[in-house]
Every structure is written in C-alpha cells, then in structure tokens.
N, C-alpha and C positions, 0 to 999 in steps of 0.2 A: 407687811402683813395686810390682808384685806380688811377693810373697815367693817366692824361687826354690825349686823342688822339690829334694828330696834328689838326684835324678838330675842335675839341672843343677849343683848344688854339687859333686858328685863329679866330673863332667866338668871343671869349672873347676879344682878342686883337683888333679886328675890332670895338668892342663896347667901346674901351677906356681902357681896362684892361692892364696896363703897366707890371704887373707881368707876365701876360700870354705871352706878346711879349718877355719879358726877358727869359722866359722858352723856347720859340721857338728858340731864338738866341743861348742859351746854348746847346740846343739839336742838332742843325744842323751846327753851325758855323765851327766846325773842318773839317767836310766833304767839306763844301764850300771852306774853306781856302786851303785845300789840293788840291782840283781840280784846283783852281786858281794858286797855286804855281807850280804845275806840268805843267800847260799850259804856264805860264809866266816865270818861272825860277827865280823869284824875290820874296823874303820875303816881301819887302816893297810893291810891286805891289799886292801881294796876300792879304795883310792887307787892302789895299785900295779897292780892288775888293770886299772883304768880307763885308766891311762896306757899299759899294754902293749897294750890293745885298740886304742887310737887310733894307737899306733906301728905296730901290725900293719896297720891300715887304710892308713896312708901307703904301705906297701910292697906292698899288694895291690889298691889302687884300680884299677890298669890292667887287672886281671883280673876285677874285680867285674862281674857280669852282672845288671843291674836287672830283666830279664825273668824271672829265676829266683827272686828274692826281693827284698823291699823292703830298704832300707838298715838299718833298725832290726832287722829279722829277721837280717840278715847280721851285725850287731854283736852281737846276742844269741848267735849261734853262736860267734863269736870269744870272747866273754866266758865262755861255757860251757866251752870248751876250756881257756882260760887259768886259770879258777878251779879246774877239776878238777885240773889239773896242780899248782896251788898246794896244794890240799887233800891231795893225795897226799903232799906233803912236810910239811905242817903242818896237822893237823886241829884246827879251832877250834870254839868255841861259836857257834851260830847266833843272831845278835842281831836277832831279829824285833821290830818295834815293836808297840805294843798293838793298833793297828788291823789289822796283818797277822796277829797271833796270833788275833784274833777271827775274821777271815775264814777262816783255816786250820781252826780248831776247829769253826766252824759247818759248813763244807763236809764235814768228817770226821764230822759228827753227834755231836760229843763236847763240846758246850757249850751252856749257857744263857748269859744275859748278866747280869753283876752290875753294877748301876748305880753310877756314881761317887758317892762320898760323902766326907765329911770325917772319918769314923770311922777312927782310926789302925789299929784291928783289921781293918777292911775293906780298907784300903790294903795292909796287910801280907799279908792273904790273897790279894789280887789279884796282888801281886808274886810270891808263892810259886807261884801257879797258872801265871803267865806263864813263870816259870823252868822249871817242870815241862814246859810245852808246848814251850819252846825245846829242852830236852833230848830230848824225844820226836821233834821234827822232825830234830834232828841225828842221832839214832840210826837214822833211815831210811837204807837204801842210797841212794846218790846218784841212781840212775835214778828212784827214787820221789820223793826230796826235790826234785829239779830240776823235775819235772813239776808238783808241788804248788805250788812257788814261781811257776812260769810261769803256770799256769792259775788257781790259787786266790788267789794274792797279786797278781800282775801283771795278772790278768784276760785273758790272751791266749786267743784262740779255739783250738780243738783243732787246726785246720789250720795255724795259725801255729806253735804249739808243735811240731807234727810236723815242720815245715820246719826249725826250729831244732835239733831233736834228731836229724834225719835218720832218722825212723822213720815208719811208716804212722800215719794218724789212729787206726786201731783200736788200735794199740799205746799211743798216748797215753791213750785212753779206759781201756784195761785197766790201765795203770800207775797212772792217777789213781784208779781205783776201788780197786785193791789198796793203794795208798799211803794212801788215806783209811781203809780198813779196818785197816791195820797201825797207823796213828796212833791211831785210836779205841781199839783193843785195848790198846796200850801205855799210853794214858792211863787206861783202866779199871783195868789191872793196877797202875799206880802210885798210883791214888787209892782202892784198895780196902782200908780198914782192917780189922783183925781184930776180929770180934765173936763172942760166945758164943751158940750156938743154945739157945733156951729149952728145947727138947725133949731135947736130948742133952747139953748142956753142952760140946759140942765147938766149938772156935773155927773159924770159916769166913769166907770173904771176903765183903764187901759192896761191890757195884759202885756207884760214884758217878761221874758225869760231871765232867770238868774244866771249870770255868767261868772264862771270861776276861772 
C-alpha cells in the first residue's frame, strides 16, 4: 500500500486513529528532537520539548490547516515556541555535533577544515575549537541563533524558515547574514592571541579563524 501523506495521517489521527498519530510521531520526532537539542543544548530538555510538541499537536490537529504550511513546518513552529519558553527559564549550553559545527562555521566564513587524525594533540585542539564554537553560537541572540540552526544546520529553504519564524523571507536573509557576521566576529575575537609588534613592541591582536 502507498505510504500515507502527512495530511492523511493528521485527518485520521484527528478522527481518533491512534496508529495514525503514532505514525506521525515516528516520522517526525527525530527532526523535532534534533532542533530542540541544538537550541537548548540539553538531551533531557530536548526530550521534554519533543513530548510537549506532540502533546500540543494532539490538541491542535483539528485546527491545523495543511494549505497554510506542511506538517513539519507546523511542528518546527511549535518546537520553536516551546524551546524558547524553556530557554527563558533555563539557559543551557548548545550541544552541536561535529558535523553541525562544521556547517555553521563554514557558512559563517569562520573555518577551514582540520582533518581527523589519531594525534592526541589534534584531537584536543579540535575539541577546544568545537567548544569555542558552541559558546559562540549560544551567545547569539535567539533570533539569530534559531535562523542559523534552521538554515545552516537543518538546511531549510529561506521560505520555509520564514514560515516557521512568522517573518518575511527578507528578514530571514538579513538575520542569517547578520548572525553569520556576529558569529565570525566573536570567533575571531575569541581566537586572537596577543602578540608583540616587531616595530613598536606593543602587544596587539592577531586574528585567526576558528577551525572545526
């Protein structure tokens, strides 16, 4: 039998079909969880947010309008609101994985790529750089952090990010550009060691890009 669409599953679930709701949950829970984890930095918080998102869906399915947004876009919107509410109460470390960190830093223009190696020194250096990038992402205001996660990490199109954030596409573009600039600047500032100028003997900053 053909795989039912999200719209079909929502219609069946709204009519009381528990198997249909379970199918929705299995289809989309990983993406919702990953978004919540990237935004909150906490596995436990991401689990709670994911559960709350789907509980909210249970209560709002009858008002969901598929012609206005796809189901995943709708779930992103719920996850965004739930996560932001949690972050207001409990600000945590952003736990981006290595692949996500590379994607974010490359889009920000703030990274080369350090190849993996068995050298313990290289491994320690990469871990330190990733921790630096996590802190830089977390330090961004939420309106920039969320658009970077949606567009640079999750790879959503500008139009879809705009629907999730309830802003024009132009706002997504401008926030993404500004967020990348802020991220690159903060990484530059954090990785600029003090050096002595040969001409003056005065210590000054040296800008080095954060490599993930």
